[in-house]
Structures are given as C-alpha cells and as structure tokens.
N, C-alpha and C positions, 0 to 999 in steps of 0.2 A: 230203395235197398231192400233187400231180404233179410229176415232173421232165419236163422239156423238153429235148431233144438237139438240137442244131443238123443240120439236113439241107440237103441241096441245095446251091445255089451257095454259100452262106455257110461250110458244113464245109468243102468243096471250097478255098474260098480259104485259109482257117486252115490246112489241112494244107500248102498251098504255100508258106505264109510259115514254116512250123515245119521244113519240108524245106530250104529256102533257108538258115535260120540254122544247121541242122546242119551243111550244107555249108561255109560259111562258117567255122566253127568247126574242122571237120575240116581245111581247107585252112590254117588259122593254125597248127594243130600240127604241119604236116608240115614236112620239109626237102628241100631238092633234093639233096644229097648224102648218101650212105649212111655216118653219121659212126661209127666204133667208140667203145667205153667210152673209149680213151684219148686220144680228142681227134684222131683221124687219119682218113683215109679214101682208098682206093686209087683211087676216080675223082670227083675232086671235079667237080661241076657248078655253074658261075656263071648266075646269071639274067641275063635279056636287059637290055641297058643301057636300053631303052624303057621298061622296068617300073619303074624308080626312083620311089619314091613319096614321099620327103621333101627338104627342102631345095630346094623349090619345083619337084622333078623334074629337076635339073640337076646334082646333085651337088656336090662342094666342092674347094677347094684346101687341102690338108692342110697341117699344120706339119711340115717336115720334121725338125725336132728332136724332135717327140712321136714321129713313125714311127721314129727310131732307138733311143727308149726301149722299142717293142714286145719283149716276152719272154715265152716260156713261162710259164705259171703266174698270168699275172694274172687279175684278178677282173673281172666286167662293169662294176662299178663305174669301176675303174680305167681301163679301155678307153672307157668313156663320157666321162669326163673328157679322155682324149688325143685321141680321134677323132669324139667326138659320138656320137649315136644312129645306129644302123645305117640305110642309105639305101633298102632294100627291106623289105616289109611281111612279114618273117619269122614273125609270129605269137607264140603262146605256148609256153613251155617248149621252144624250139628250141636246137639245138645248134651252129647256125652264125649267123654275121651277115655281111653284105655290105654293102661301100662302093662308092661310085663317086666316083673322085678324079682331078683334073686336076694332073698333075705339068708344071712348067715345064721344059722342055728346051731350052735356048738361047732362040731365038727364037720357038719355037711351044709348044704345051701338048699332052702326051701324055695319053689317056685310059685310065685304068688302074683295074682292079678288085680290090679286097681281101677275101677271103674269111677269117674267123676261125672255127676248130674249137674247140668245147669239149669237156672230157672230163666223165666221170659226174658229178664234183663241180662242174660250171660253171666250171672255170679253163680259159684260153685254152691251147691246146696247139700249134694249128698256125695259121701264117699265109701263106696262098698266095695269089698274084698272077698275074693275068692282064692283058698278057703277063707272061712271067716277068721280062723286062728292069725292070719296075717294082720288082721287089724290092730295088733299088738306089738309094734316094733320091739326087739330086746332093749333092756334098760340100759342108758347111759352108763358107761364102764364106770364103777367105783374109783375114785381118785384117792389113793392113799397118801395123806399128807406128808410131806418130807419131814424129818427130824427138825424139831426147831434149834436152831442154834443162837444161843444169846450173841447179841451184837456186841462188837466189841467197846470198851468204855470210850465215852466220846472225850476227845481232846480237850485240854484246858481251854477256856476262851481266850482270844487274843486280848492282850493288853488295851484298855481303852484309847482312842486316838487321843492324842494331846489337844488341849483345849484351843480353840482359835486365837491367833493373836488379836489381841485388843487394837482397836481401831479409834484413832483420834480425827475428829472432825473441825475444820476451820472454815468459816463462811466469811468472805470479806465482800463488802457492797461495791460493785462496779463504780459506783458515783464517788467512791472515796479512792480508788485504785486509778480511775482514768477520767480524761476530760469529756465532754460530751461527744458520742458518736467517735471515739478515739479509742486505738489499743496501746497507746503509749502510757506508761505509770508515769503517774504523779511524784512528786517527792514524798507526799503523804502515802502514796501507793508502795513506794520501795522501802518506806520504814515499817509498814505492816507486813509486807512479804519478808524483809528481814526478820521482824521478832517469828513468824512462823519457820523461818530456815533455824532459827535457835533450837526451837522445840523439835523439829526433826531430828538435829544433829545429836539428840538426846535417846533417839531410837537406835537400836541395833538391828543392822540389815534392814532398813525401812524399804517399804513399798509404797510409794505415793502416786495417786491420781488427780490430777488437775483438771476440773470441768468447768466450764463455762457457759454462762446463760445469759440471755436477754429478756427482755419485756416482748409484749406481743405487737408492739407498734412497730409497724414496717412489715416488709415482705419476709417469708422464710428464706427466699434466695439471697437475701441482705443478712438477716439476722443470723442464718447459722456461720458463714464465714467470719462475720465479726465476732462471735463467740469463741470460734477457734482461735483466731488472733489474739484474744484477749488471756485466754488459757495457755497459749504459748509464750505470751509476753510474762507472764506469771513465773512460768517453768523456766525460762531463762534467767529471771531475776532469782530465782531459788539457786540455780547454778552457780550463779555470781556470788552468792550468799555461801557458797560451800556444801551445797547437797549435791551428790553425785548424779550425773546425769541419766546414768543407768537404772536409777531409781525411781525416775520420773515418767509419767505418761500424760500426756496433756489431750483434752477432749473437748469439743465443741457442740453445745446440742440445742443452740438456737433459743427460741421461746418455750421450751418443753420443760415439764414439772415447774409449773409456776407456783411460788409459795402464797401469793394472795390473788383472787379473781377480779378482784374490781369490776364486777358486772355492771354497776349502776352507772348510765351514761353519764359523763363528766366531761367539762371544758377540758380542751387538752392539756392545758397547764396542771391541773388537779389529776388529771389522769396519769401524767407522767410521776408525778409526785406519789401518788398511790400505788404505782406498779414498781418503785424504787426497789422493795425488797426482792423482786424477781430478777433484777439485774445483779449479779451477783458472780462471783468464782469460789468455788468450794475445792478445797483441799482435803482429800482422806489419806490418812497415814495409817499403815498398818505395820504391826512390828512391837516387839517388847522394849521396854525401856531399859536402858543401860543401869 
C-alpha cells in the first residue's frame, strides 16, 4: 500500500492555514505590558480604544458602587462579577485585563480605560487608569433624609386575657375502683366516682378529662387497652351520676407517667404492692365554681 503526501498548491494552502492559526494563538497568549510576578509593571501599556472587541465595540457605563469595591487580592471571578468580561481580546493565560468605561462627569461623559494586572497566583494587584483622573469615580449622591413625621400614638394595649379557669384534680386508685385485671367498677368504686361527680356538678360549664394508668407489669399491648377501658368505665359512671357526657373525655395511657419507680428488684407480690400508686385514674376538671 502506498502513502501519498500532498504536494503543490494543496500543501501550500494547508501550511498557510497552520501558520495563521499559530500566529493567532501566540498573539492571544501575549500581553501589552511587562507584568511582574507581583502583579505590577514599570511601564503600563493601554490598548487603542478602537481595538475594543466586546460590548458592541463601544465599552460600558460601569457601576460606581462596584468600582469603589475594587481591591488587591480579588480573583478573576470576583472581577467578572463586578465589571463584566474584559473589553479587549486579551487571549489565554494573560496577566492583564483591559476595560473601556464611560464615566459621567457633570453634563458629559469621560472616556476612561482601566487596566487590571494580576500576580503569578492570578489575583488582581494593580488597578491602573487612563487618564489618571478616572481613578476617582464620582462620589455617591447625597441622600437627603426625608422629613421625619412623628409616628401616630400607640393604641391602648388590649385588656389582659382572663385568668385561666382553675383546675381540680382527683386521683382514684385503680385497686379501689376495680378488681384485679378488671375494668368493672366495684361498689366502693361506684361510691368514689359518685363523690367526684358531686364536685363536678358544682362547676359551671366544666371540661373533664378522665385518664387511666396501669403499672409496668405486663406488655404495653395489654396495658394500653386496659387503661382505656378503665378510663371509659369511670366516664360512664360519671354520666350515670349526672355529669353531661359532652363535658367528658376518656384517655388511656398505659404504664406511662409512673408516680413511683420501684426500681429495686422485688418478689412479685411486693412489686405489685409497691407499684399500686401507678395503677390509678386521674380526673382533671377545668371550670369556675358556681
């Protein structure tokens, strides 16, 4: 198999294109000024104004507030955010950026060039202006404070909220109210609930929460329903004793909120006796006495 090499006019054309591309690349990597490693130069060189490449080849009106924030050490991203892209074709890996700005001075606009020089770490270190008078942007406009209008008088404070209705709390031992492992009220339990019902009927518009509790013996799956049934049994007894059902709410909370811990290991009979205060029904009554 033979290899054919381009000759003649075709080869010459390709060589010219390669040379032009290399020239463009080299021109893009160059800079106008001799920038030192610390981002300074002894002889700044500004591009010709007519060589501006971007922003429609016209330059821009900068934000004076952004110009006042320029400081050594800024990154290129920060400058890009404050000033936009440089206006001249600086190329790749350059150490200087050039901008063409129009600065409003009274009734006319001044043409100003800004050159930013970067150090070896690509952080801006020098901000050079042409002409030098452009280095001082116009001062921020003076804001004339508006006339101070006294605020209207504060409205009188609202009246304080009424004090919360007092709460009465009755705690009845489950061992008195119910038989062992039962949710049926004993005769003594009926009498205790009737006594509480008489107290509730002395309260105007009462709100009553009946909460049943068990001890920790047994599983939660067993104790929770048992505490709910006992709370409901007391609620039904209160209704039978003359308390309006609409004023009552029954809750079962199982072995939660114990009164005594009984943490010392005990034989089962002694443990049951120790945990007796936790087996209870609490009746909380909210409302004003008649």
